[in-house]
mmCIF entry with sequence, helices, sheets and N, C-alpha, C, O atoms, coordinates in Angstrom:
data_MODEL
# 
_entry.id   MODEL 
# 
_entity.id                         1 
_entity.type                       polymer 
_entity.pdbx_number_of_molecules   1 
# 
_entity_poly.entity_id                      1 
_entity_poly.type                           'polypeptide(L)' 
_entity_poly.nstd_linkage                   no 
_entity_poly.nstd_monomer                   no 
_entity_poly.pdbx_seq_one_letter_code       
;(UNK)(UNK)(UNK)(UNK)(UNK)(UNK)(UNK)(UNK)(UNK)(UNK)(UNK)(UNK)(UNK)(UNK)(UNK)(UNK)
(UNK)(UNK)(UNK)(UNK)(UNK)(UNK)(UNK)(UNK)(UNK)(UNK)(UNK)(UNK)(UNK)(UNK)(UNK)(UNK)
(UNK)(UNK)(UNK)(UNK)(UNK)(UNK)(UNK)(UNK)(UNK)(UNK)(UNK)(UNK)(UNK)(UNK)(UNK)(UNK)
(UNK)(UNK)(UNK)
;
_entity_poly.pdbx_seq_one_letter_code_can   XXXXXXXXXXXXXXXXXXXXXXXXXXXXXXXXXXXXXXXXXXXXXXXXXXX 
_entity_poly.pdbx_strand_id                 A 
# 
loop_
_entity_poly_seq.entity_id 
_entity_poly_seq.num 
_entity_poly_seq.mon_id 
_entity_poly_seq.hetero 
1 1  UNK n 
1 2  UNK n 
1 3  UNK n 
1 4  UNK n 
1 5  UNK n 
1 6  UNK n 
1 7  UNK n 
1 8  UNK n 
1 9  UNK n 
1 10 UNK n 
1 11 UNK n 
1 12 UNK n 
1 13 UNK n 
1 14 UNK n 
1 15 UNK n 
1 16 UNK n 
1 17 UNK n 
1 18 UNK n 
1 19 UNK n 
1 20 UNK n 
1 21 UNK n 
1 22 UNK n 
1 23 UNK n 
1 24 UNK n 
1 25 UNK n 
1 26 UNK n 
1 27 UNK n 
1 28 UNK n 
1 29 UNK n 
1 30 UNK n 
1 31 UNK n 
1 32 UNK n 
1 33 UNK n 
1 34 UNK n 
1 35 UNK n 
1 36 UNK n 
1 37 UNK n 
1 38 UNK n 
1 39 UNK n 
1 40 UNK n 
1 41 UNK n 
1 42 UNK n 
1 43 UNK n 
1 44 UNK n 
1 45 UNK n 
1 46 UNK n 
1 47 UNK n 
1 48 UNK n 
1 49 UNK n 
1 50 UNK n 
1 51 UNK n 
# 
_struct_asym.id          A 
_struct_asym.entity_id   1 
# 
loop_
_struct_conf.conf_type_id 
_struct_conf.id 
_struct_conf.pdbx_PDB_helix_id 
_struct_conf.beg_label_comp_id 
_struct_conf.beg_label_asym_id 
_struct_conf.beg_label_seq_id 
_struct_conf.pdbx_beg_PDB_ins_code 
_struct_conf.end_label_comp_id 
_struct_conf.end_label_asym_id 
_struct_conf.end_label_seq_id 
_struct_conf.pdbx_end_PDB_ins_code 
_struct_conf.beg_auth_comp_id 
_struct_conf.beg_auth_asym_id 
_struct_conf.beg_auth_seq_id 
_struct_conf.end_auth_comp_id 
_struct_conf.end_auth_asym_id 
_struct_conf.end_auth_seq_id 
_struct_conf.pdbx_PDB_helix_class 
_struct_conf.details 
_struct_conf.pdbx_PDB_helix_length 
HELX_P HELX_P1 AA1 UNK A 2  ? UNK A 15 ? UNK A 2  UNK A 15 1 ? 14 
HELX_P HELX_P2 AA2 UNK A 20 ? UNK A 26 ? UNK A 20 UNK A 26 1 ? 7  
HELX_P HELX_P3 AA3 UNK A 32 ? UNK A 42 ? UNK A 32 UNK A 42 1 ? 11 
HELX_P HELX_P4 AA4 UNK A 45 ? UNK A 50 ? UNK A 45 UNK A 50 1 ? 6  
# 
_struct_conf_type.id          HELX_P 
_struct_conf_type.criteria    ? 
_struct_conf_type.reference   ? 
# 
loop_
_atom_site.group_PDB 
_atom_site.id 
_atom_site.type_symbol 
_atom_site.label_atom_id 
_atom_site.label_alt_id 
_atom_site.label_comp_id 
_atom_site.label_asym_id 
_atom_site.label_entity_id 
_atom_site.label_seq_id 
_atom_site.pdbx_PDB_ins_code 
_atom_site.Cartn_x 
_atom_site.Cartn_y 
_atom_site.Cartn_z 
_atom_site.occupancy 
_atom_site.B_iso_or_equiv 
_atom_site.pdbx_formal_charge 
_atom_site.auth_seq_id 
_atom_site.auth_comp_id 
_atom_site.auth_asym_id 
_atom_site.auth_atom_id 
_atom_site.pdbx_PDB_model_num 
ATOM 1   N N  . UNK A 1 1  ? 0.790  -1.233 0.006   1.00 0.00 ? 1  UNK A N  1 
ATOM 2   C CA . UNK A 1 1  ? 0.003  -0.059 -0.001  1.00 0.00 ? 1  UNK A CA 1 
ATOM 3   C C  . UNK A 1 1  ? 0.910  1.260  0.013   1.00 0.00 ? 1  UNK A C  1 
ATOM 4   O O  . UNK A 1 1  ? 0.668  2.189  -0.757  1.00 0.00 ? 1  UNK A O  1 
ATOM 5   N N  . UNK A 1 2  ? 1.876  1.290  0.851   1.00 0.00 ? 2  UNK A N  1 
ATOM 6   C CA . UNK A 1 2  ? 2.748  2.427  0.948   1.00 0.00 ? 2  UNK A CA 1 
ATOM 7   C C  . UNK A 1 2  ? 3.501  2.637  -0.321  1.00 0.00 ? 2  UNK A C  1 
ATOM 8   O O  . UNK A 1 2  ? 3.748  3.782  -0.700  1.00 0.00 ? 2  UNK A O  1 
ATOM 9   N N  . UNK A 1 3  ? 3.883  1.570  -1.006  1.00 0.00 ? 3  UNK A N  1 
ATOM 10  C CA . UNK A 1 3  ? 4.615  1.679  -2.244  1.00 0.00 ? 3  UNK A CA 1 
ATOM 11  C C  . UNK A 1 3  ? 3.726  2.318  -3.287  1.00 0.00 ? 3  UNK A C  1 
ATOM 12  O O  . UNK A 1 3  ? 4.168  3.213  -4.008  1.00 0.00 ? 3  UNK A O  1 
ATOM 13  N N  . UNK A 1 4  ? 2.531  1.897  -3.379  1.00 0.00 ? 4  UNK A N  1 
ATOM 14  C CA . UNK A 1 4  ? 1.576  2.543  -4.282  1.00 0.00 ? 4  UNK A CA 1 
ATOM 15  C C  . UNK A 1 4  ? 1.387  4.082  -4.064  1.00 0.00 ? 4  UNK A C  1 
ATOM 16  O O  . UNK A 1 4  ? 1.282  4.885  -4.991  1.00 0.00 ? 4  UNK A O  1 
ATOM 17  N N  . UNK A 1 5  ? 1.357  4.389  -2.792  1.00 0.00 ? 5  UNK A N  1 
ATOM 18  C CA . UNK A 1 5  ? 1.186  5.854  -2.504  1.00 0.00 ? 5  UNK A CA 1 
ATOM 19  C C  . UNK A 1 5  ? 2.462  6.585  -2.855  1.00 0.00 ? 5  UNK A C  1 
ATOM 20  O O  . UNK A 1 5  ? 2.387  7.741  -3.273  1.00 0.00 ? 5  UNK A O  1 
ATOM 21  N N  . UNK A 1 6  ? 3.596  5.998  -2.714  1.00 0.00 ? 6  UNK A N  1 
ATOM 22  C CA . UNK A 1 6  ? 4.888  6.641  -3.055  1.00 0.00 ? 6  UNK A CA 1 
ATOM 23  C C  . UNK A 1 6  ? 4.968  6.748  -4.582  1.00 0.00 ? 6  UNK A C  1 
ATOM 24  O O  . UNK A 1 6  ? 5.400  7.776  -5.103  1.00 0.00 ? 6  UNK A O  1 
ATOM 25  N N  . UNK A 1 7  ? 4.567  5.727  -5.287  1.00 0.00 ? 7  UNK A N  1 
ATOM 26  C CA . UNK A 1 7  ? 4.584  5.779  -6.743  1.00 0.00 ? 7  UNK A CA 1 
ATOM 27  C C  . UNK A 1 7  ? 3.662  6.898  -7.282  1.00 0.00 ? 7  UNK A C  1 
ATOM 28  O O  . UNK A 1 7  ? 4.011  7.618  -8.218  1.00 0.00 ? 7  UNK A O  1 
ATOM 29  N N  . UNK A 1 8  ? 2.478  7.013  -6.657  1.00 0.00 ? 8  UNK A N  1 
ATOM 30  C CA . UNK A 1 8  ? 1.562  8.026  -7.058  1.00 0.00 ? 8  UNK A CA 1 
ATOM 31  C C  . UNK A 1 8  ? 2.138  9.412  -6.788  1.00 0.00 ? 8  UNK A C  1 
ATOM 32  O O  . UNK A 1 8  ? 1.982  10.313 -7.612  1.00 0.00 ? 8  UNK A O  1 
ATOM 33  N N  . UNK A 1 9  ? 2.810  9.600  -5.633  1.00 0.00 ? 9  UNK A N  1 
ATOM 34  C CA . UNK A 1 9  ? 3.396  10.844 -5.217  1.00 0.00 ? 9  UNK A CA 1 
ATOM 35  C C  . UNK A 1 9  ? 4.528  11.168 -6.220  1.00 0.00 ? 9  UNK A C  1 
ATOM 36  O O  . UNK A 1 9  ? 4.630  12.310 -6.670  1.00 0.00 ? 9  UNK A O  1 
ATOM 37  N N  . UNK A 1 10 ? 5.374  10.190 -6.574  1.00 0.00 ? 10 UNK A N  1 
ATOM 38  C CA . UNK A 1 10 ? 6.476  10.494 -7.578  1.00 0.00 ? 10 UNK A CA 1 
ATOM 39  C C  . UNK A 1 10 ? 5.863  10.953 -8.894  1.00 0.00 ? 10 UNK A C  1 
ATOM 40  O O  . UNK A 1 10 ? 6.370  11.873 -9.537  1.00 0.00 ? 10 UNK A O  1 
ATOM 41  N N  . UNK A 1 11 ? 4.787  10.320 -9.286  1.00 0.00 ? 11 UNK A N  1 
ATOM 42  C CA . UNK A 1 11 ? 4.159  10.716 -10.581 1.00 0.00 ? 11 UNK A CA 1 
ATOM 43  C C  . UNK A 1 11 ? 3.681  12.145 -10.449 1.00 0.00 ? 11 UNK A C  1 
ATOM 44  O O  . UNK A 1 11 ? 3.964  12.968 -11.320 1.00 0.00 ? 11 UNK A O  1 
ATOM 45  N N  . UNK A 1 12 ? 2.975  12.458 -9.399  1.00 0.00 ? 12 UNK A N  1 
ATOM 46  C CA . UNK A 1 12 ? 2.413  13.844 -9.228  1.00 0.00 ? 12 UNK A CA 1 
ATOM 47  C C  . UNK A 1 12 ? 3.585  14.870 -9.139  1.00 0.00 ? 12 UNK A C  1 
ATOM 48  O O  . UNK A 1 12 ? 3.479  15.974 -9.674  1.00 0.00 ? 12 UNK A O  1 
ATOM 49  N N  . UNK A 1 13 ? 4.619  14.522 -8.510  1.00 0.00 ? 13 UNK A N  1 
ATOM 50  C CA . UNK A 1 13 ? 5.756  15.453 -8.413  1.00 0.00 ? 13 UNK A CA 1 
ATOM 51  C C  . UNK A 1 13 ? 6.413  15.726 -9.736  1.00 0.00 ? 13 UNK A C  1 
ATOM 52  O O  . UNK A 1 13 ? 6.943  16.813 -9.966  1.00 0.00 ? 13 UNK A O  1 
ATOM 53  N N  . UNK A 1 14 ? 6.381  14.761 -10.588 1.00 0.00 ? 14 UNK A N  1 
ATOM 54  C CA . UNK A 1 14 ? 6.927  15.002 -12.014 1.00 0.00 ? 14 UNK A CA 1 
ATOM 55  C C  . UNK A 1 14 ? 6.013  15.738 -12.892 1.00 0.00 ? 14 UNK A C  1 
ATOM 56  O O  . UNK A 1 14 ? 6.492  16.490 -13.740 1.00 0.00 ? 14 UNK A O  1 
ATOM 57  N N  . UNK A 1 15 ? 4.669  15.590 -12.768 1.00 0.00 ? 15 UNK A N  1 
ATOM 58  C CA . UNK A 1 15 ? 3.738  16.176 -13.733 1.00 0.00 ? 15 UNK A CA 1 
ATOM 59  C C  . UNK A 1 15 ? 3.005  17.456 -13.261 1.00 0.00 ? 15 UNK A C  1 
ATOM 60  O O  . UNK A 1 15 ? 2.387  18.170 -14.050 1.00 0.00 ? 15 UNK A O  1 
ATOM 61  N N  . UNK A 1 16 ? 3.104  17.708 -11.946 1.00 0.00 ? 16 UNK A N  1 
ATOM 62  C CA . UNK A 1 16 ? 2.351  18.849 -11.464 1.00 0.00 ? 16 UNK A CA 1 
ATOM 63  C C  . UNK A 1 16 ? 3.232  19.890 -10.792 1.00 0.00 ? 16 UNK A C  1 
ATOM 64  O O  . UNK A 1 16 ? 4.402  19.644 -10.499 1.00 0.00 ? 16 UNK A O  1 
ATOM 65  N N  . UNK A 1 17 ? 2.655  21.036 -10.558 1.00 0.00 ? 17 UNK A N  1 
ATOM 66  C CA . UNK A 1 17 ? 3.373  22.136 -9.866  1.00 0.00 ? 17 UNK A CA 1 
ATOM 67  C C  . UNK A 1 17 ? 2.974  22.258 -8.401  1.00 0.00 ? 17 UNK A C  1 
ATOM 68  O O  . UNK A 1 17 ? 3.273  23.257 -7.748  1.00 0.00 ? 17 UNK A O  1 
ATOM 69  N N  . UNK A 1 18 ? 2.313  21.259 -7.903  1.00 0.00 ? 18 UNK A N  1 
ATOM 70  C CA . UNK A 1 18 ? 1.844  21.290 -6.521  1.00 0.00 ? 18 UNK A CA 1 
ATOM 71  C C  . UNK A 1 18 ? 3.086  21.191 -5.528  1.00 0.00 ? 18 UNK A C  1 
ATOM 72  O O  . UNK A 1 18 ? 4.108  20.568 -5.817  1.00 0.00 ? 18 UNK A O  1 
ATOM 73  N N  . UNK A 1 19 ? 2.906  21.829 -4.399  1.00 0.00 ? 19 UNK A N  1 
ATOM 74  C CA . UNK A 1 19 ? 3.961  21.738 -3.392  1.00 0.00 ? 19 UNK A CA 1 
ATOM 75  C C  . UNK A 1 19 ? 4.023  20.307 -2.890  1.00 0.00 ? 19 UNK A C  1 
ATOM 76  O O  . UNK A 1 19 ? 3.042  19.564 -2.871  1.00 0.00 ? 19 UNK A O  1 
ATOM 77  N N  . UNK A 1 20 ? 5.268  19.962 -2.476  1.00 0.00 ? 20 UNK A N  1 
ATOM 78  C CA . UNK A 1 20 ? 5.581  18.625 -1.974  1.00 0.00 ? 20 UNK A CA 1 
ATOM 79  C C  . UNK A 1 20 ? 4.630  18.275 -0.822  1.00 0.00 ? 20 UNK A C  1 
ATOM 80  O O  . UNK A 1 20 ? 4.110  17.161 -0.750  1.00 0.00 ? 20 UNK A O  1 
ATOM 81  N N  . UNK A 1 21 ? 4.421  19.207 0.043   1.00 0.00 ? 21 UNK A N  1 
ATOM 82  C CA . UNK A 1 21 ? 3.492  18.959 1.194   1.00 0.00 ? 21 UNK A CA 1 
ATOM 83  C C  . UNK A 1 21 ? 2.144  18.592 0.716   1.00 0.00 ? 21 UNK A C  1 
ATOM 84  O O  . UNK A 1 21 ? 1.559  17.644 1.242   1.00 0.00 ? 21 UNK A O  1 
ATOM 85  N N  . UNK A 1 22 ? 1.590  19.293 -0.271  1.00 0.00 ? 22 UNK A N  1 
ATOM 86  C CA . UNK A 1 22 ? 0.281  19.030 -0.793  1.00 0.00 ? 22 UNK A CA 1 
ATOM 87  C C  . UNK A 1 22 ? 0.133  17.629 -1.437  1.00 0.00 ? 22 UNK A C  1 
ATOM 88  O O  . UNK A 1 22 ? -0.856 16.916 -1.272  1.00 0.00 ? 22 UNK A O  1 
ATOM 89  N N  . UNK A 1 23 ? 1.229  17.300 -2.200  1.00 0.00 ? 23 UNK A N  1 
ATOM 90  C CA . UNK A 1 23 ? 1.285  15.966 -2.854  1.00 0.00 ? 23 UNK A CA 1 
ATOM 91  C C  . UNK A 1 23 ? 1.308  14.807 -1.831  1.00 0.00 ? 23 UNK A C  1 
ATOM 92  O O  . UNK A 1 23 ? 0.683  13.764 -2.023  1.00 0.00 ? 23 UNK A O  1 
ATOM 93  N N  . UNK A 1 24 ? 2.055  15.042 -0.737  1.00 0.00 ? 24 UNK A N  1 
ATOM 94  C CA . UNK A 1 24 ? 2.171  14.071 0.335   1.00 0.00 ? 24 UNK A CA 1 
ATOM 95  C C  . UNK A 1 24 ? 0.830  13.808 0.944   1.00 0.00 ? 24 UNK A C  1 
ATOM 96  O O  . UNK A 1 24 ? 0.424  12.659 1.121   1.00 0.00 ? 24 UNK A O  1 
ATOM 97  N N  . UNK A 1 25 ? 0.116  14.917 1.276   1.00 0.00 ? 25 UNK A N  1 
ATOM 98  C CA . UNK A 1 25 ? -1.184 14.849 1.931   1.00 0.00 ? 25 UNK A CA 1 
ATOM 99  C C  . UNK A 1 25 ? -2.230 14.225 0.984   1.00 0.00 ? 25 UNK A C  1 
ATOM 100 O O  . UNK A 1 25 ? -3.052 13.416 1.412   1.00 0.00 ? 25 UNK A O  1 
ATOM 101 N N  . UNK A 1 26 ? -2.188 14.623 -0.356  1.00 0.00 ? 26 UNK A N  1 
ATOM 102 C CA . UNK A 1 26 ? -3.045 14.046 -1.339  1.00 0.00 ? 26 UNK A CA 1 
ATOM 103 C C  . UNK A 1 26 ? -2.903 12.542 -1.451  1.00 0.00 ? 26 UNK A C  1 
ATOM 104 O O  . UNK A 1 26 ? -3.863 11.836 -1.762  1.00 0.00 ? 26 UNK A O  1 
ATOM 105 N N  . UNK A 1 27 ? -1.678 12.050 -1.191  1.00 0.00 ? 27 UNK A N  1 
ATOM 106 C CA . UNK A 1 27 ? -1.413 10.611 -1.367  1.00 0.00 ? 27 UNK A CA 1 
ATOM 107 C C  . UNK A 1 27 ? -1.517 9.872  -0.097  1.00 0.00 ? 27 UNK A C  1 
ATOM 108 O O  . UNK A 1 27 ? -1.106 8.713  -0.032  1.00 0.00 ? 27 UNK A O  1 
ATOM 109 N N  . UNK A 1 28 ? -2.046 10.475 0.928   1.00 0.00 ? 28 UNK A N  1 
ATOM 110 C CA . UNK A 1 28 ? -2.447 9.799  2.175   1.00 0.00 ? 28 UNK A CA 1 
ATOM 111 C C  . UNK A 1 28 ? -1.428 9.763  3.259   1.00 0.00 ? 28 UNK A C  1 
ATOM 112 O O  . UNK A 1 28 ? -1.541 8.997  4.216   1.00 0.00 ? 28 UNK A O  1 
ATOM 113 N N  . UNK A 1 29 ? -0.381 10.631 3.104   1.00 0.00 ? 29 UNK A N  1 
ATOM 114 C CA . UNK A 1 29 ? 0.592  10.722 4.201   1.00 0.00 ? 29 UNK A CA 1 
ATOM 115 C C  . UNK A 1 29 ? 0.187  11.889 5.079   1.00 0.00 ? 29 UNK A C  1 
ATOM 116 O O  . UNK A 1 29 ? -0.079 12.982 4.580   1.00 0.00 ? 29 UNK A O  1 
ATOM 117 N N  . UNK A 1 30 ? 0.137  11.652 6.448   1.00 0.00 ? 30 UNK A N  1 
ATOM 118 C CA . UNK A 1 30 ? -0.310 12.645 7.330   1.00 0.00 ? 30 UNK A CA 1 
ATOM 119 C C  . UNK A 1 30 ? 0.830  13.442 7.900   1.00 0.00 ? 30 UNK A C  1 
ATOM 120 O O  . UNK A 1 30 ? 0.561  14.452 8.550   1.00 0.00 ? 30 UNK A O  1 
ATOM 121 N N  . UNK A 1 31 ? 2.028  13.095 7.723   1.00 0.00 ? 31 UNK A N  1 
ATOM 122 C CA . UNK A 1 31 ? 3.184  13.691 8.232   1.00 0.00 ? 31 UNK A CA 1 
ATOM 123 C C  . UNK A 1 31 ? 4.237  13.853 7.176   1.00 0.00 ? 31 UNK A C  1 
ATOM 124 O O  . UNK A 1 31 ? 4.703  12.877 6.588   1.00 0.00 ? 31 UNK A O  1 
ATOM 125 N N  . UNK A 1 32 ? 4.612  15.088 6.934   1.00 0.00 ? 32 UNK A N  1 
ATOM 126 C CA . UNK A 1 32 ? 5.563  15.393 5.916   1.00 0.00 ? 32 UNK A CA 1 
ATOM 127 C C  . UNK A 1 32 ? 6.947  14.764 6.134   1.00 0.00 ? 32 UNK A C  1 
ATOM 128 O O  . UNK A 1 32 ? 7.620  14.384 5.176   1.00 0.00 ? 32 UNK A O  1 
ATOM 129 N N  . UNK A 1 33 ? 7.358  14.659 7.387   1.00 0.00 ? 33 UNK A N  1 
ATOM 130 C CA . UNK A 1 33 ? 8.658  14.049 7.655   1.00 0.00 ? 33 UNK A CA 1 
ATOM 131 C C  . UNK A 1 33 ? 8.608  12.518 7.369   1.00 0.00 ? 33 UNK A C  1 
ATOM 132 O O  . UNK A 1 33 ? 9.597  11.939 6.919   1.00 0.00 ? 33 UNK A O  1 
ATOM 133 N N  . UNK A 1 34 ? 7.465  11.885 7.632   1.00 0.00 ? 34 UNK A N  1 
ATOM 134 C CA . UNK A 1 34 ? 7.362  10.440 7.311   1.00 0.00 ? 34 UNK A CA 1 
ATOM 135 C C  . UNK A 1 34 ? 7.389  10.286 5.811   1.00 0.00 ? 34 UNK A C  1 
ATOM 136 O O  . UNK A 1 34 ? 8.046  9.371  5.314   1.00 0.00 ? 34 UNK A O  1 
ATOM 137 N N  . UNK A 1 35 ? 6.729  11.108 5.084   1.00 0.00 ? 35 UNK A N  1 
ATOM 138 C CA . UNK A 1 35 ? 6.663  11.027 3.586   1.00 0.00 ? 35 UNK A CA 1 
ATOM 139 C C  . UNK A 1 35 ? 8.083  11.257 3.066   1.00 0.00 ? 35 UNK A C  1 
ATOM 140 O O  . UNK A 1 35 ? 8.553  10.516 2.203   1.00 0.00 ? 35 UNK A O  1 
ATOM 141 N N  . UNK A 1 36 ? 8.762  12.267 3.580   1.00 0.00 ? 36 UNK A N  1 
ATOM 142 C CA . UNK A 1 36 ? 10.150 12.524 3.067   1.00 0.00 ? 36 UNK A CA 1 
ATOM 143 C C  . UNK A 1 36 ? 11.083 11.317 3.302   1.00 0.00 ? 36 UNK A C  1 
ATOM 144 O O  . UNK A 1 36 ? 11.816 10.918 2.396   1.00 0.00 ? 36 UNK A O  1 
ATOM 145 N N  . UNK A 1 37 ? 11.058 10.773 4.446   1.00 0.00 ? 37 UNK A N  1 
ATOM 146 C CA . UNK A 1 37 ? 11.898 9.629  4.731   1.00 0.00 ? 37 UNK A CA 1 
ATOM 147 C C  . UNK A 1 37 ? 11.544 8.458  3.899   1.00 0.00 ? 37 UNK A C  1 
ATOM 148 O O  . UNK A 1 37 ? 12.434 7.795  3.368   1.00 0.00 ? 37 UNK A O  1 
ATOM 149 N N  . UNK A 1 38 ? 10.270 8.163  3.755   1.00 0.00 ? 38 UNK A N  1 
ATOM 150 C CA . UNK A 1 38 ? 9.798  7.035  2.957   1.00 0.00 ? 38 UNK A CA 1 
ATOM 151 C C  . UNK A 1 38 ? 10.188 7.207  1.507   1.00 0.00 ? 38 UNK A C  1 
ATOM 152 O O  . UNK A 1 38 ? 10.641 6.261  0.863   1.00 0.00 ? 38 UNK A O  1 
ATOM 153 N N  . UNK A 1 39 ? 10.003 8.472  0.965   1.00 0.00 ? 39 UNK A N  1 
ATOM 154 C CA . UNK A 1 39 ? 10.336 8.708  -0.415  1.00 0.00 ? 39 UNK A CA 1 
ATOM 155 C C  . UNK A 1 39 ? 11.830 8.588  -0.675  1.00 0.00 ? 39 UNK A C  1 
ATOM 156 O O  . UNK A 1 39 ? 12.266 8.070  -1.703  1.00 0.00 ? 39 UNK A O  1 
ATOM 157 N N  . UNK A 1 40 ? 12.563 9.058  0.239   1.00 0.00 ? 40 UNK A N  1 
ATOM 158 C CA . UNK A 1 40 ? 14.080 8.906  0.063   1.00 0.00 ? 40 UNK A CA 1 
ATOM 159 C C  . UNK A 1 40 ? 14.587 7.458  0.179   1.00 0.00 ? 40 UNK A C  1 
ATOM 160 O O  . UNK A 1 40 ? 15.611 7.084  -0.392  1.00 0.00 ? 40 UNK A O  1 
ATOM 161 N N  . UNK A 1 41 ? 13.861 6.702  0.907   1.00 0.00 ? 41 UNK A N  1 
ATOM 162 C CA . UNK A 1 41 ? 14.153 5.207  1.093   1.00 0.00 ? 41 UNK A CA 1 
ATOM 163 C C  . UNK A 1 41 ? 13.827 4.478  -0.236  1.00 0.00 ? 41 UNK A C  1 
ATOM 164 O O  . UNK A 1 41 ? 14.511 3.507  -0.562  1.00 0.00 ? 41 UNK A O  1 
ATOM 165 N N  . UNK A 1 42 ? 12.862 4.888  -0.972  1.00 0.00 ? 42 UNK A N  1 
ATOM 166 C CA . UNK A 1 42 ? 12.377 4.298  -2.153  1.00 0.00 ? 42 UNK A CA 1 
ATOM 167 C C  . UNK A 1 42 ? 13.127 4.841  -3.400  1.00 0.00 ? 42 UNK A C  1 
ATOM 168 O O  . UNK A 1 42 ? 13.519 4.075  -4.280  1.00 0.00 ? 42 UNK A O  1 
ATOM 169 N N  . UNK A 1 43 ? 13.312 6.158  -3.448  1.00 0.00 ? 43 UNK A N  1 
ATOM 170 C CA . UNK A 1 43 ? 13.904 6.725  -4.603  1.00 0.00 ? 43 UNK A CA 1 
ATOM 171 C C  . UNK A 1 43 ? 15.169 7.537  -4.186  1.00 0.00 ? 43 UNK A C  1 
ATOM 172 O O  . UNK A 1 43 ? 15.091 8.419  -3.331  1.00 0.00 ? 43 UNK A O  1 
ATOM 173 N N  . UNK A 1 44 ? 16.331 7.216  -4.810  1.00 0.00 ? 44 UNK A N  1 
ATOM 174 C CA . UNK A 1 44 ? 17.498 8.018  -4.600  1.00 0.00 ? 44 UNK A CA 1 
ATOM 175 C C  . UNK A 1 44 ? 17.330 9.252  -5.472  1.00 0.00 ? 44 UNK A C  1 
ATOM 176 O O  . UNK A 1 44 ? 16.711 9.146  -6.531  1.00 0.00 ? 44 UNK A O  1 
ATOM 177 N N  . UNK A 1 45 ? 17.854 10.436 -5.083  1.00 0.00 ? 45 UNK A N  1 
ATOM 178 C CA . UNK A 1 45 ? 17.703 11.646 -5.878  1.00 0.00 ? 45 UNK A CA 1 
ATOM 179 C C  . UNK A 1 45 ? 18.094 11.525 -7.332  1.00 0.00 ? 45 UNK A C  1 
ATOM 180 O O  . UNK A 1 45 ? 17.431 12.054 -8.224  1.00 0.00 ? 45 UNK A O  1 
ATOM 181 N N  . UNK A 1 46 ? 19.165 10.830 -7.544  1.00 0.00 ? 46 UNK A N  1 
ATOM 182 C CA . UNK A 1 46 ? 19.599 10.627 -8.965  1.00 0.00 ? 46 UNK A CA 1 
ATOM 183 C C  . UNK A 1 46 ? 18.693 9.768  -9.744  1.00 0.00 ? 46 UNK A C  1 
ATOM 184 O O  . UNK A 1 46 ? 18.538 10.005 -10.942 1.00 0.00 ? 46 UNK A O  1 
ATOM 185 N N  . UNK A 1 47 ? 18.078 8.788  -9.171  1.00 0.00 ? 47 UNK A N  1 
ATOM 186 C CA . UNK A 1 47 ? 17.101 7.904  -9.822  1.00 0.00 ? 47 UNK A CA 1 
ATOM 187 C C  . UNK A 1 47 ? 15.820 8.726  -10.106 1.00 0.00 ? 47 UNK A C  1 
ATOM 188 O O  . UNK A 1 47 ? 15.264 8.656  -11.202 1.00 0.00 ? 47 UNK A O  1 
ATOM 189 N N  . UNK A 1 48 ? 15.383 9.469  -9.150  1.00 0.00 ? 48 UNK A N  1 
ATOM 190 C CA . UNK A 1 48 ? 14.153 10.217 -9.375  1.00 0.00 ? 48 UNK A CA 1 
ATOM 191 C C  . UNK A 1 48 ? 14.380 11.332 -10.447 1.00 0.00 ? 48 UNK A C  1 
ATOM 192 O O  . UNK A 1 48 ? 13.498 11.589 -11.267 1.00 0.00 ? 48 UNK A O  1 
ATOM 193 N N  . UNK A 1 49 ? 15.505 11.950 -10.427 1.00 0.00 ? 49 UNK A N  1 
ATOM 194 C CA . UNK A 1 49 ? 15.792 13.035 -11.368 1.00 0.00 ? 49 UNK A CA 1 
ATOM 195 C C  . UNK A 1 49 ? 15.920 12.522 -12.840 1.00 0.00 ? 49 UNK A C  1 
ATOM 196 O O  . UNK A 1 49 ? 15.641 13.234 -13.805 1.00 0.00 ? 49 UNK A O  1 
ATOM 197 N N  . UNK A 1 50 ? 16.358 11.250 -12.938 1.00 0.00 ? 50 UNK A N  1 
ATOM 198 C CA . UNK A 1 50 ? 16.552 10.668 -14.294 1.00 0.00 ? 50 UNK A CA 1 
ATOM 199 C C  . UNK A 1 50 ? 15.262 10.410 -14.979 1.00 0.00 ? 50 UNK A C  1 
ATOM 200 O O  . UNK A 1 50 ? 15.203 10.235 -16.197 1.00 0.00 ? 50 UNK A O  1 
ATOM 201 N N  . UNK A 1 51 ? 14.192 10.385 -14.169 1.00 0.00 ? 51 UNK A N  1 
ATOM 202 C CA . UNK A 1 51 ? 12.847 10.222 -14.807 1.00 0.00 ? 51 UNK A CA 1 
ATOM 203 C C  . UNK A 1 51 ? 12.406 11.426 -15.490 1.00 0.00 ? 51 UNK A C  1 
ATOM 204 O O  . UNK A 1 51 ? 11.317 11.447 -16.063 1.00 0.00 ? 51 UNK A O  1 
# 
């Protein structure tokens, strides 16, 4: 479940101009720090940028 939410967040970050905080909350994360840590664990900055 968490993986799906992170994938959706990654997609939204790539295609929208929404703030990271808004994307995190839209994808079901209630805490920005938790989202940030989870996102970094799944995607390295280089991997995400290469998309």
